[in-house]
C-alpha positions in Angstrom: 1.7 21.6 4.8 1.7 20.0 7.9 1.2 16.6 7.3 0.0 13.7 9.6 0.9 10.0 8.3 -0.3 7.2 9.8 1.7 4.3 9.2 4.9 6.7 8.7 7.3 3.8 9.9 6.1 1.3 7.1 7.2 0.7 3.7 4.9 3.0 1.6 4.7 5.5 4.6 8.6 6.1 5.2 9.2 6.9 1.7 6.1 9.3 1.8 8.0 10.9 4.8 11.1 11.5 3.2 9.4 12.8 0.0 7.2 15.2 2.1 10.6 16.5 3.9 12.4 16.9 0.7 9.4 19.4 -0.1 9.8 21.3 3.2 6.7 20.2 4.9 6.5 19.4 8.4 5.9 15.9 9.2 4.4 14.1 12.3 4.4 10.1 11.7 1.8 8.3 13.8 2.5 4.3 13.8 2.4 1.6 16.4 5.4 -0.4 15.1 3.7 -3.2 14.6 5.0 -3.7 11.1 6.7 -0.3 10.6 10.2 0.1 11.2 12.3 3.1 13.1 15.4 1.9 10.9 13.0 3.4 8.0 13.1 6.7 9.8 16.6 7.0 10.8 17.4 10.0 8.0 13.8 11.5 8.7 14.6 11.7 12.3 17.2 14.2 11.9 15.1 16.7 10.2 13.9 19.2 12.1 10.5 19.2 10.6 10.0 15.8 11.5 8.4 14.4 14.5 7.7 10.7 15.2 4.7 9.7 17.8 4.5 5.8 18.9 0.6 5.2 19.4 -2.1 3.1 18.0 -5.3 4.1 15.9 -7.6 2.3 17.9 -6.7 4.6 20.7 -8.4 7.4 19.8 -7.8 10.1 22.6 -4.0 9.7 21.7 -4.8 9.9 18.3 -6.8 13.2 18.5 -4.0 14.7 20.7 -1.3 13.4 18.3 -3.2 14.9 15.3 -3.1 18.5 16.7 -1.7 21.4 14.7 -2.2 19.5 11.3 -3.7 20.1 8.2 -3.4 17.3 5.9 -3.7 13.4 6.8 -2.1 10.7 4.8 -3.6 8.0 5.9 -1.6 4.5 5.3 -1.6 2.7 8.2 -3.8 -0.6 7.6 -3.8 -4.3 8.2 -2.3 -5.4 4.7 -2.5 -9.5 5.6 -5.0 -10.3 2.4 -4.1 -13.9 2.4 -4.6 -15.0 5.9 -7.5 -12.5 6.5 -9.9 -15.5 7.2 -7.9 -16.8 9.7 -8.6 -13.5 11.8 -11.7 -11.6 10.3 -11.9 -9.1 13.1 -8.3 -7.7 12.4 -9.3 -6.4 8.8 -12.6 -4.7 10.7 -10.6 -3.2 13.5 -7.4 -2.2 11.9 -8.7 -0.9 8.9 -12.5 0.2 9.0 -12.5 1.1 12.8 -9.2 3.0 12.6 -10.3 5.0 9.8 -13.4 5.9 11.2 -10.9 7.2 14.6 -8.7 9.0 12.1 -11.8 10.7 10.8 -13.1 11.6 14.2 -9.6 13.0 15.2 -9.7 15.1 12.0 -13.2 16.4 12.9 -12.2 17.4 16.7 -8.8 19.2 15.2 -10.5 20.8 12.1 -8.6 18.9 9.6 -10.2 19.0 6.2 -8.0 17.1 4.0 -6.9 13.2 3.8 -5.2 10.8 1.3 -6.2 7.5 1.8 -4.5 4.2 0.4 -7.1 1.9 -0.9 -6.7 -1.0 -2.9 -7.6 -2.5 -6.3 -8.7 -5.4 -4.1 -11.9 -3.7 -4.1 -12.8 -4.4 -7.4 -13.0 -8.3 -6.3 -12.7 -10.6 -9.7 -13.4 -7.3 -12.0 -15.9 -8.2 -15.0 -14.1 -5.5 -16.9 -10.4 -5.4 -17.7 -8.8 -3.2 -17.5 -10.5 -1.8 -14.4 -11.9 1.7 -14.6 -12.7 3.7 -11.3 -16.4 3.8 -12.1 -16.4 0.0 -12.7 -19.9 -1.8 -11.1 -18.3 -3.3 -8.0 -18.8 -6.9 -7.7 -19.1 -9.6 -4.8 -16.2 -8.7 -2.4 -13.4 -11.7 -2.5 -11.5 -10.8 0.4 -12.1 -9.4 3.8 -9.1 -6.9 3.2 -10.7 -5.4 0.2 -14.3 -5.5 1.9 -12.6 -3.6 5.1 -11.0 -0.9 2.5 -14.3 -0.5 0.3 -16.1 0.4 3.7 -13.2 3.1 4.6 -13.9 4.3 1.3 -17.4 4.9 1.9 -16.5 6.5 5.4 -14.2 9.0 3.9 -16.9 9.9 1.1 -19.6 10.2 3.4 -17.4 12.5 6.0 -16.5 14.6 3.0 -20.1 15.0 2.3 -21.5 15.5 5.6 -18.6 17.5 7.4 -17.1 19.5 4.2 -13.8 17.3 4.4 -12.1 16.7 1.1 -10.6 13.1 0.2 -8.2 11.2 -2.2 -8.9 8.1 -2.4 -6.0 5.8 -4.0 -6.8 2.4 -5.3 -3.1 0.7 -5.5 -2.0 -2.5 -7.2 0.7 -3.9 -5.2 3.8 -1.6 -4.7 7.4 -2.6 -5.0 10.5 -0.8 -4.0 13.1 0.1 -1.3 12.0 -1.0 2.2 9.7 -3.5 1.2 8.7 -5.9 3.3 5.6 -7.7 2.3 4.5 -9.3 -0.8 5.9 -11.8 -3.3 9.1 -10.7 -4.1 9.9 -10.8 -0.5 8.9 -14.2 -0.1 10.4 -15.9 -3.1 13.5 -14.0 -2.1 13.4 -15.6 1.3 12.5 -19.0 -0.2 15.3 -19.1 -2.5 17.9 -18.0 0.2 16.7 -20.9 2.2 16.7 -23.5 -0.7 18.3 -22.0 -3.9 17.1 -25.3 -5.7 13.5 -25.2 -5.4 10.9 -22.6 -5.2 7.1 -23.4 -4.2 4.3 -21.2 -5.4 1.0 -20.7 -4.7 -1.9 -21.1 -7.4 -0.9 -22.0 -10.8 1.8 -19.3 -11.8 -0.5 -17.8 -14.0 -2.4 -15.4 -12.2 -1.7 -12.1 -13.8 -0.7 -9.5 -11.7 0.1 -5.5 -11.9 2.6 -3.7 -9.7 3.8 -0.3 -9.3 7.3 1.1 -8.2 6.9 2.8 -4.7 8.5 6.4 -6.1 6.0 6.5 -9.2 3.4 5.8 -6.5 4.4 8.8 -4.6 4.5 10.8 -7.5 0.7 10.2 -8.4 -0.4 10.9 -4.9 1.2 14.1 -4.8 0.1 15.1 -8.4 -3.7 14.1 -7.3 -3.3 15.9 -4.4 -2.4 19.0 -6.2 -4.3 18.9 -9.4 -7.7 17.1 -8.4 -10.0 19.6 -6.2 -13.5 17.4 -6.0 -14.5 16.9 -2.8 -14.0 13.1 -3.3 -11.1 12.3 -6.0 -10.8 8.5 -6.7 -7.6 7.2 -8.8 -6.6 3.9 -9.8 -2.9 3.7 -9.1 -0.6 1.3 -11.3 1.1 0.6 -14.5 -0.1 0.0 -17.9 1.1 -3.6 -18.5 0.7 -6.8 -16.0 2.7 -9.9 -15.8 1.9 -13.4 -14.9 3.5 -14.6 -11.5 6.1 -17.2 -13.6 7.4 -14.0 -15.3 8.2 -12.5 -12.3 9.8 -15.7 -11.2 12.1 -15.4 -13.9 13.1 -11.8 -13.7 14.0 -12.9 -10.0 15.9 -16.2 -10.5 17.7 -14.8 -13.5 19.0 -11.6 -11.4 19.8 -14.0 -8.6 21.5 -16.3 -11.1 19.3 -19.4 -9.8 17.6 -22.1 -12.0 15.2 -23.7 -9.4 12.8 -26.3 -9.8 9.2 -24.6 -10.0 6.4 -26.3 -7.7 3.2 -25.3 -7.8 0.0 -25.8 -5.3 -2.1 -25.7 -8.5 -5.3 -23.7 -9.4 -5.7 -20.5 -10.7 -6.1 -18.7 -7.1 -3.3 -19.1 -4.3 -5.5 -18.4 -1.7 -8.9 -17.2 -0.9 -9.3 -13.8 -2.1 -6.3 -14.0 -4.6 -7.7 -12.5 -7.7 -6.4 -14.6 -10.8 -6.4 -11.2 -13.0 -5.5 -7.7 -11.4 -5.3 -5.0 -13.9 -6.3 -1.5 -13.4 -7.1 1.4 -15.8 -5.2 4.3 -14.9 -6.3 6.8 -17.8 -7.7 9.0 -15.0 -4.2 9.9 -13.2 -2.5 10.0 -16.7 -4.8 12.8 -17.6 -3.4 14.5 -14.9 0.1 14.2 -16.3 1.5 11.3 -13.9 3.1 8.1 -15.8 5.4 5.6 -14.0 9.1 5.9 -14.6 9.7 2.3 -14.2 8.6 -1.1 -15.6 7.4 -4.1 -13.6 10.6 -5.6 -14.4 12.6 -2.6 -13.0 10.6 -2.4 -10.1 11.0 -5.8 -9.0 14.8 -5.8 -9.6 15.4 -2.8 -7.8 13.1 -4.3 -4.8 15.2 -7.5 -4.9 18.6 -5.6 -4.9 17.7 -3.5 -1.9 16.4 -6.7 -0.2 19.6 -8.0 -0.9 21.6 -5.0 0.5 18.9 -4.8 3.8 18.9 -8.7 4.6 18.2 -7.8 8.4 14.5 -7.0 7.4 13.9 -10.7 6.5 15.3 -11.7 10.0 13.1 -8.7 11.6 10.1 -10.3 9.8 10.7 -14.0 11.4 10.6 -12.6 14.5 7.5 -11.1 14.6 
C-alpha cells in the first residue's frame, strides 16, 4: 500500500503512521501542523518508507501534487473543537467539509480509489436508540462539528457512487491513548496540576460516555479495510461499555493520589452539543472479529501515564 495520511502528525494519525510503517507500507503524511506535532513523527522520520509534506487541505493544488503516487487515503485531519463550534461556525465547514471535498477531488485527479475517513459518533446527535447502531435514524444535529462530519460522509458516499471509489467511514467515540492532546483526561489532568485541591467539571458529572483506546481503534480500522469490501462501509468504533464523567474523575484522581473538591457547572450538558449519553452499538465491527483489548479504565490510565511522562504537550497546547 502507498498510504496518504491527512492529519498524520496528530494524535490518531501519528499512531496510524507508525502502524502502517510496521506493516511495511509506504506512507506520506500531509499535515499543516496547526495541532499536529513533528515530535510525534520522530520515529517514523527515520524510516525509509516515510515522507512528510507540510501542507493545508484548503490548498487544493499543493494537496493534489502531494497525493501523486498514492493508492489509499486515510483522511484523519479535522477541526475537532466540538465545544467551541458556535464561536467560529465557519471553521467546521472549512476544515472538515470543504477540506474533505478537496481530498476527494485530489483523489479523483490522481486516480486514487480508496479512502478511510474518521467520522464521529456525534453525528447521531441525541440518539433515540441506545446503544446506537449504524442504521439508526439520524435526529436533529446538535453540534456544528457533527453536522460537518455528516456532510463529509455524504460527500464520500456520493463520490463512491459517482466515481467508482470505495470508502470506509468510521464513527468514533472519543479516542484515548499515547499522544492524546485534546479531551477530558487532558483537561482534568492539566487542571489538577494547576490546583490539586479542586476540580471544576462542566455539566453535572452524570453525562455518560464511551471511550476507545487508540491501538484498539487502529486494529478496528485495519480489520475493516481488509475485510469489508462494499462500495461504502460504515462502522461504529467504540467499547461495549460506558462510564459517567464522575467515574472517569475517580480513575484519574485515584491514580494521582488526589482527593480534590469537585465543583460542577450544573445541567446535563457541559456545553452546546455535549450529548448527555453516547454509547454506540459496535456489533457490526465485532462480526469482523475486532474487539477492544483495553477497558475504558485502562485506556484512561494509559493516557494519564503518557501525559505524566510527556508534560511538554501541556505547554505546547498553552502556546497555541
